[in-house]
BALOBA-1460 file (C-alpha; in Angstrom, 3 decimals):
// residues 246
<rec num="1" residu="m" x="48.041" y="23.612" z="-52.691"/>
<rec num="2" residu="g" x="46.080" y="26.680" z="-50.854"/>
<rec num="3" residu="r" x="42.963" y="25.124" z="-53.592"/>
<rec num="4" residu="h" x="43.548" y="21.417" z="-52.132"/>
<rec num="5" residu="l" x="44.106" y="22.604" z="-48.176"/>
<rec num="6" residu="l" x="40.173" y="24.342" z="-48.727"/>
<rec num="7" residu="l" x="38.839" y="21.069" z="-51.107"/>
<rec num="8" residu="r" x="40.072" y="19.150" z="-47.903"/>
<rec num="9" residu="s" x="38.726" y="21.720" z="-45.568"/>
<rec num="10" residu="l" x="35.184" y="21.542" z="-46.869"/>
<rec num="11" residu="s" x="35.326" y="17.825" z="-46.973"/>
<rec num="12" residu="l" x="36.119" y="17.397" z="-43.267"/>
<rec num="13" residu="f" x="33.295" y="20.030" z="-42.301"/>
<rec num="14" residu="a" x="30.819" y="18.089" z="-45.151"/>
<rec num="15" residu="l" x="31.878" y="15.075" z="-43.361"/>
<rec num="16" residu="a" x="31.407" y="15.929" z="-39.512"/>
<rec num="17" residu="a" x="28.024" y="17.548" z="-40.081"/>
<rec num="18" residu="f" x="26.708" y="14.171" z="-41.788"/>
<rec num="19" residu="l" x="28.309" y="12.557" z="-38.804"/>
<rec num="20" residu="l" x="26.319" y="14.705" z="-36.112"/>
<rec num="21" residu="n" x="22.906" y="14.511" z="-38.372"/>
<rec num="22" residu="s" x="22.683" y="10.730" z="-38.843"/>
<rec num="23" residu="c" x="24.086" y="9.831" z="-35.204"/>
<rec num="24" residu="k" x="20.892" y="10.265" z="-33.209"/>
<rec num="25" residu="h" x="21.376" y="8.007" z="-29.474"/>
<rec num="26" residu="e" x="18.620" y="6.683" z="-27.927"/>
<rec num="27" residu="p" x="17.994" y="8.881" z="-24.698"/>
<rec num="28" residu="l" x="19.584" y="7.037" z="-21.109"/>
<rec num="29" residu="v" x="17.272" y="5.219" z="-19.500"/>
<rec num="30" residu="a" x="17.177" y="6.296" z="-15.707"/>
<rec num="31" residu="p" x="18.106" y="3.681" z="-13.241"/>
<rec num="32" residu="e" x="15.013" y="1.234" z="-11.717"/>
<rec num="33" residu="d" x="13.908" y="3.836" z="-9.165"/>
<rec num="34" residu="p" x="14.743" y="2.184" z="-5.807"/>
<rec num="35" residu="f" x="11.292" y="3.184" z="-4.123"/>
<rec num="36" residu="a" x="9.524" y="1.552" z="-6.713"/>
<rec num="37" residu="d" x="6.598" y="-1.144" z="-5.395"/>
<rec num="38" residu="d" x="6.984" y="-4.931" z="-6.492"/>
<rec num="39" residu="g" x="3.099" y="-4.702" z="-6.796"/>
<rec num="40" residu="g" x="2.523" y="-7.522" z="-4.152"/>
<rec num="41" residu="g" x="0.748" y="-5.214" z="-1.788"/>
<rec num="42" residu="g" x="-3.027" y="-5.681" z="-4.053"/>
<rec num="43" residu="e" x="-5.016" y="-2.551" z="-3.272"/>
<rec num="44" residu="q" x="-3.367" y="0.731" z="-2.738"/>
<rec num="45" residu="e" x="-3.789" y="4.043" z="-0.708"/>
<rec num="46" residu="p" x="-5.388" y="6.560" z="-2.955"/>
<rec num="47" residu="e" x="-2.472" y="9.034" z="-4.297"/>
<rec num="48" residu="p" x="-2.745" y="12.480" z="-2.949"/>
<rec num="49" residu="e" x="-4.217" y="15.156" z="-5.291"/>
<rec num="50" residu="d" x="-1.875" y="18.188" z="-6.186"/>
<rec num="51" residu="t" x="-4.281" y="20.505" z="-4.900"/>
<rec num="52" residu="c" x="-6.779" y="20.336" z="-2.018"/>
<rec num="53" residu="d" x="-10.324" y="21.597" z="-2.674"/>
<rec num="54" residu="e" x="-11.167" y="23.312" z="0.964"/>
<rec num="55" residu="n" x="-15.096" y="22.221" z="0.490"/>
<rec num="56" residu="t" x="-13.829" y="18.562" z="-0.087"/>
<rec num="57" residu="i" x="-13.902" y="16.349" z="3.626"/>
<rec num="58" residu="w" x="-10.452" y="14.092" z="2.684"/>
<rec num="59" residu="f" x="-11.481" y="10.890" z="4.281"/>
<rec num="60" residu="e" x="-7.524" y="10.348" z="5.205"/>
<rec num="61" residu="q" x="-6.736" y="13.644" z="6.250"/>
<rec num="62" residu="e" x="-9.955" y="14.441" z="7.906"/>
<rec num="63" residu="v" x="-11.504" y="11.174" z="8.888"/>
<rec num="64" residu="l" x="-9.968" y="8.095" z="9.085"/>
<rec num="65" residu="n" x="-7.611" y="9.449" z="12.369"/>
<rec num="66" residu="i" x="-11.455" y="10.322" z="13.829"/>
<rec num="67" residu="f" x="-12.242" y="6.532" z="13.601"/>
<rec num="68" residu="l" x="-8.814" y="5.198" z="14.567"/>
<rec num="69" residu="t" x="-9.182" y="7.365" z="17.740"/>
<rec num="70" residu="n" x="-12.202" y="6.640" z="18.869"/>
<rec num="71" residu="c" x="-13.512" y="3.260" z="17.424"/>
<rec num="72" residu="a" x="-11.127" y="1.198" z="16.602"/>
<rec num="73" residu="l" x="-10.097" y="-0.143" z="20.043"/>
<rec num="74" residu="s" x="-9.339" y="-3.634" z="21.212"/>
<rec num="75" residu="g" x="-12.884" y="-5.148" z="21.997"/>
<rec num="76" residu="c" x="-14.876" y="-2.704" z="19.715"/>
<rec num="77" residu="h" x="-13.868" y="-1.825" z="16.354"/>
<rec num="78" residu="g" x="-10.622" y="-2.703" z="15.455"/>
<rec num="79" residu="d" x="-8.459" y="-5.378" z="14.119"/>
<rec num="80" residu="i" x="-7.860" y="-7.260" z="17.648"/>
<rec num="81" residu="d" x="-11.188" y="-9.095" z="18.454"/>
<rec num="82" residu="p" x="-13.978" y="-7.034" z="17.400"/>
<rec num="83" residu="q" x="-16.964" y="-7.172" z="18.363"/>
<rec num="84" residu="d" x="-18.683" y="-7.780" z="15.047"/>
<rec num="85" residu="d" x="-16.153" y="-9.000" z="12.224"/>
<rec num="86" residu="e" x="-17.707" y="-7.158" z="9.461"/>
<rec num="87" residu="l" x="-17.442" y="-3.492" z="11.704"/>
<rec num="88" residu="v" x="-13.631" y="-3.249" z="11.653"/>
<rec num="89" residu="f" x="-13.084" y="0.531" z="11.692"/>
<rec num="90" residu="t" x="-9.407" y="1.191" z="10.496"/>
<rec num="91" residu="s" x="-10.170" y="1.405" z="7.024"/>
<rec num="92" residu="w" x="-12.115" y="2.906" z="4.534"/>
<rec num="93" residu="a" x="-12.939" y="-0.284" z="3.051"/>
<rec num="94" residu="g" x="-14.009" y="-1.421" z="6.625"/>
<rec num="95" residu="i" x="-16.040" y="1.714" z="7.258"/>
<rec num="96" residu="t" x="-17.924" y="1.595" z="3.801"/>
<rec num="97" residu="a" x="-18.806" y="-1.810" z="4.528"/>
<rec num="98" residu="g" x="-22.599" y="-2.522" z="3.222"/>
<rec num="99" residu="d" x="-24.649" y="0.589" z="4.539"/>
<rec num="100" residu="t" x="-22.339" y="1.503" z="7.822"/>
<rec num="101" residu="e" x="-21.423" y="5.062" z="6.937"/>
<rec num="102" residu="e" x="-25.851" y="5.517" z="7.170"/>
<rec num="103" residu="d" x="-25.433" y="3.195" z="10.584"/>
<rec num="104" residu="i" x="-22.613" y="4.954" z="11.956"/>
<rec num="105" residu="w" x="-24.494" y="8.375" z="11.601"/>
<rec num="106" residu="e" x="-27.038" y="7.008" z="13.719"/>
<rec num="107" residu="a" x="-25.181" y="5.847" z="16.197"/>
<rec num="108" residu="i" x="-22.964" y="8.885" z="16.816"/>
<rec num="109" residu="n" x="-26.266" y="11.563" z="17.385"/>
<rec num="110" residu="e" x="-28.088" y="8.727" z="19.522"/>
<rec num="111" residu="d" x="-29.144" y="9.902" z="22.857"/>
<rec num="112" residu="p" x="-25.688" y="9.614" z="25.514"/>
<rec num="113" residu="d" x="-27.680" y="7.089" z="27.256"/>
<rec num="114" residu="d" x="-29.265" y="5.143" z="24.779"/>
<rec num="115" residu="n" x="-27.362" y="2.043" z="24.085"/>
<rec num="116" residu="d" x="-26.896" y="2.276" z="20.722"/>
<rec num="117" residu="h" x="-25.213" y="5.564" z="20.842"/>
<rec num="118" residu="m" x="-21.247" y="5.594" z="19.448"/>
<rec num="119" residu="p" x="-18.925" y="5.366" z="21.256"/>
<rec num="120" residu="p" x="-20.409" y="4.224" z="24.509"/>
<rec num="121" residu="l" x="-19.780" y="5.897" z="27.913"/>
<rec num="122" residu="e" x="-17.893" y="3.403" z="29.354"/>
<rec num="123" residu="d" x="-15.679" y="0.397" z="28.081"/>
<rec num="124" residu="d" x="-16.651" y="-3.128" z="29.404"/>
<rec num="125" residu="n" x="-14.461" y="-2.499" z="32.617"/>
<rec num="126" residu="g" x="-16.634" y="0.865" z="33.558"/>
<rec num="127" residu="n" x="-13.573" y="3.620" z="32.226"/>
<rec num="128" residu="t" x="-14.917" y="6.476" z="30.513"/>
<rec num="129" residu="l" x="-14.757" y="6.628" z="27.167"/>
<rec num="130" residu="d" x="-13.591" y="10.181" z="25.527"/>
<rec num="131" residu="q" x="-16.812" y="11.203" z="23.260"/>
<rec num="132" residu="l" x="-16.906" y="12.576" z="19.676"/>
<rec num="133" residu="s" x="-16.781" y="16.496" z="19.517"/>
<rec num="134" residu="a" x="-19.013" y="18.544" z="17.492"/>
<rec num="135" residu="e" x="-16.576" y="19.112" z="15.240"/>
<rec num="136" residu="e" x="-15.693" y="15.996" z="14.650"/>
<rec num="137" residu="i" x="-19.311" y="14.630" z="14.078"/>
<rec num="138" residu="a" x="-19.778" y="17.486" z="11.627"/>
<rec num="139" residu="i" x="-16.762" y="16.209" z="9.896"/>
<rec num="140" residu="i" x="-18.202" y="12.321" z="9.306"/>
<rec num="141" residu="g" x="-21.723" y="14.223" z="8.613"/>
<rec num="142" residu="a" x="-20.042" y="16.222" z="5.766"/>
<rec num="143" residu="w" x="-17.801" y="13.038" z="4.402"/>
<rec num="144" residu="i" x="-20.914" y="11.058" z="4.310"/>
<rec num="145" residu="s" x="-23.494" y="13.800" z="2.823"/>
<rec num="146" residu="q" x="-20.422" y="14.108" z="-0.212"/>
<rec num="147" residu="g" x="-20.867" y="10.683" z="-0.669"/>
<rec num="148" residu="a" x="-18.166" y="8.651" z="1.722"/>
<rec num="149" residu="n" x="-15.772" y="8.789" z="-0.432"/>
<rec num="150" residu="n" x="-12.258" y="7.041" z="-0.045"/>
<rec num="151" residu="t" x="-10.309" y="10.679" z="-0.895"/>
<rec num="152" residu="s" x="-6.708" y="11.605" z="0.137"/>
<rec num="153" residu="c" x="-5.264" y="15.370" z="-0.099"/>
<rec num="154" residu="e" x="-1.518" y="16.081" z="1.291"/>
<rec num="155" residu="g" x="-1.092" y="18.939" z="-1.291"/>
<rec num="156" residu="g" x="1.372" y="16.387" z="-4.067"/>
<rec num="157" residu="c" x="4.192" y="14.299" z="-2.754"/>
<rec num="158" residu="q" x="6.472" y="16.118" z="-0.551"/>
<rec num="159" residu="l" x="9.885" y="14.180" z="-0.499"/>
<rec num="160" residu="t" x="12.276" y="17.534" z="0.556"/>
<rec num="161" residu="n" x="12.218" y="18.457" z="4.396"/>
<rec num="162" residu="v" x="10.769" y="14.975" z="5.303"/>
<rec num="163" residu="t" x="10.505" y="14.743" z="8.844"/>
<rec num="164" residu="y" x="9.105" y="12.486" z="11.835"/>
<rec num="165" residu="s" x="6.727" y="15.282" z="13.572"/>
<rec num="166" residu="g" x="5.899" y="16.688" z="10.477"/>
<rec num="167" residu="t" x="5.599" y="13.924" z="7.804"/>
<rec num="168" residu="i" x="6.713" y="10.162" z="9.804"/>
<rec num="169" residu="a" x="4.398" y="10.445" z="12.655"/>
<rec num="170" residu="p" x="1.291" y="11.237" z="11.386"/>
<rec num="171" residu="i" x="1.837" y="8.342" z="9.018"/>
<rec num="172" residu="v" x="2.033" y="6.120" z="11.934"/>
<rec num="173" residu="q" x="-0.811" y="7.501" z="13.784"/>
<rec num="174" residu="d" x="-3.436" y="7.282" z="11.186"/>
<rec num="175" residu="r" x="-2.162" y="3.588" z="9.992"/>
<rec num="176" residu="c" x="0.184" y="1.588" z="12.357"/>
<rec num="177" residu="l" x="-1.438" y="2.484" z="16.030"/>
<rec num="178" residu="g" x="-4.874" y="1.986" z="16.700"/>
<rec num="179" residu="s" x="-5.227" y="-1.279" z="18.218"/>
<rec num="180" residu="c" x="-1.769" y="-2.516" z="16.658"/>
<rec num="181" residu="h" x="1.483" y="-0.712" z="17.404"/>
<rec num="182" residu="a" x="0.231" y="1.076" z="20.769"/>
<rec num="183" residu="g" x="-1.018" y="0.214" z="24.422"/>
<rec num="184" residu="g" x="0.110" y="-2.505" z="26.654"/>
<rec num="185" residu="n" x="0.194" y="-5.212" z="24.475"/>
<rec num="186" residu="p" x="1.610" y="-4.220" z="21.141"/>
<rec num="187" residu="a" x="1.592" y="-6.177" z="17.865"/>
<rec num="188" residu="g" x="4.587" y="-8.249" z="17.513"/>
<rec num="189" residu="g" x="5.837" y="-6.682" z="20.669"/>
<rec num="190" residu="i" x="6.636" y="-3.879" z="18.445"/>
<rec num="191" residu="m" x="5.681" y="-0.709" z="19.498"/>
<rec num="192" residu="l" x="5.406" y="2.510" z="17.529"/>
<rec num="193" residu="s" x="3.853" y="5.313" z="19.164"/>
<rec num="194" residu="s" x="7.358" y="6.908" z="19.769"/>
<rec num="195" residu="w" x="10.649" y="7.936" z="17.325"/>
<rec num="196" residu="a" x="12.550" y="5.325" z="19.729"/>
<rec num="197" residu="g" x="10.359" y="2.415" z="18.732"/>
<rec num="198" residu="l" x="10.468" y="3.359" z="15.130"/>
<rec num="199" residu="n" x="13.891" y="4.457" z="14.537"/>
<rec num="200" residu="a" x="14.620" y="0.733" z="15.584"/>
<rec num="201" residu="v" x="12.839" y="-0.886" z="12.803"/>
<rec num="202" residu="a" x="13.766" y="1.830" z="10.686"/>
<rec num="203" residu="i" x="17.626" y="0.927" z="11.474"/>
<rec num="204" residu="d" x="17.150" y="-2.534" z="11.154"/>
<rec num="205" residu="g" x="15.517" y="-3.039" z="7.705"/>
<rec num="206" residu="r" x="12.049" y="-4.356" z="8.997"/>
<rec num="207" residu="l" x="10.114" y="-0.988" z="8.280"/>
<rec num="208" residu="a" x="11.689" y="-0.407" z="4.436"/>
<rec num="209" residu="l" x="10.686" y="-3.795" z="4.086"/>
<rec num="210" residu="a" x="6.997" y="-4.042" z="5.376"/>
<rec num="211" residu="v" x="5.407" y="-0.866" z="4.051"/>
<rec num="212" residu="q" x="6.676" y="-2.113" z="0.726"/>
<rec num="213" residu="h" x="5.205" y="-6.018" z="1.249"/>
<rec num="214" residu="l" x="8.595" y="-7.033" z="0.379"/>
<rec num="215" residu="p" x="9.933" y="-10.949" z="1.442"/>
<rec num="216" residu="g" x="11.457" y="-10.702" z="4.499"/>
<rec num="217" residu="a" x="9.054" y="-8.848" z="7.158"/>
<rec num="218" residu="v" x="5.125" y="-8.975" z="7.752"/>
<rec num="219" residu="a" x="3.624" y="-7.026" z="5.184"/>
<rec num="220" residu="m" x="2.370" y="-3.584" z="6.684"/>
<rec num="221" residu="p" x="-0.433" y="-2.298" z="7.498"/>
<rec num="222" residu="q" x="-2.016" y="-5.344" z="7.687"/>
<rec num="223" residu="s" x="-5.601" y="-4.371" z="7.590"/>
<rec num="224" residu="g" x="-6.925" y="-2.272" z="5.103"/>
<rec num="225" residu="p" x="-5.099" y="-0.739" z="1.868"/>
<rec num="226" residu="m" x="-1.213" y="-1.100" z="1.064"/>
<rec num="227" residu="l" x="-0.143" y="2.625" z="2.027"/>
<rec num="228" residu="s" x="-0.013" y="4.795" z="-1.121"/>
<rec num="229" residu="q" x="3.472" y="4.645" z="-3.073"/>
<rec num="230" residu="c" x="3.776" y="8.640" z="-2.176"/>
<rec num="231" residu="r" x="3.558" y="7.959" z="1.896"/>
<rec num="232" residu="i" x="6.290" y="4.845" z="1.073"/>
<rec num="233" residu="d" x="8.548" y="7.032" z="-0.929"/>
<rec num="234" residu="q" x="8.336" y="9.366" z="2.408"/>
<rec num="235" residu="i" x="9.033" y="6.624" z="4.261"/>
<rec num="236" residu="l" x="11.812" y="5.895" z="2.665"/>
<rec num="237" residu="a" x="13.478" y="8.751" z="2.145"/>
<rec num="238" residu="w" x="13.432" y="9.489" z="5.902"/>
<rec num="239" residu="i" x="15.386" y="6.077" z="6.336"/>
<rec num="240" residu="q" x="17.755" y="6.802" z="3.619"/>
<rec num="241" residu="n" x="18.249" y="10.017" z="5.836"/>
<rec num="242" residu="g" x="19.146" y="8.171" z="9.083"/>
<rec num="243" residu="a" x="15.746" y="8.078" z="10.242"/>
<rec num="244" residu="p" x="16.577" y="10.829" z="12.500"/>
<rec num="245" residu="n" x="14.055" y="12.697" z="15.488"/>
<rec num="246" residu="n" x="13.531" y="15.743" z="13.474"/>
């Protein structure tokens, strides 16, 4: 009897070993990323690199906002009523069209009293315009000398501790304000220069649809490339957290 029990135990052990070795399951497939882009945005911003070379001038972080703040104004080189349809300085493509960057370098270094100096000293209404600082001119010059490339470096995509003040507001400043969603006549009547305005379109769902270029909203930004997937993910993470004023 003892011998039969021993043989039975050995048989069961062998069967279990066989089943464990032969029954291999495919790994579980993760659910589809809720932040995934549906591909409708066409050209897209470059994704941030993992490290930032301090000797490189990064277009997205150091150059673009200089143009948005000083040049991309209504009636000048912005999306609304530009002086020249080929000189719209709200994106890398517009700034570098043809030999534009060479002309820009000459214009920002002209004598301020020269008609070709940019920005001009006054607008068409006689209002004094802010001028580029020596530091801003140096940044543009270094960027041009490095090839005027469409570069971005944010130290990798951080989706933890996404805040309005530290993460979302700079994105909006770079790509949504300028001559679009700021000033006395914002596009579509949507003012995004404050948390309250952005929170409103975040809560009702329009912001998420717009930045992903999905049906149901106007694709945003309307000028320049679609936001990088990293920036989209950060905006969606902020919205899912309740779009707080943090």
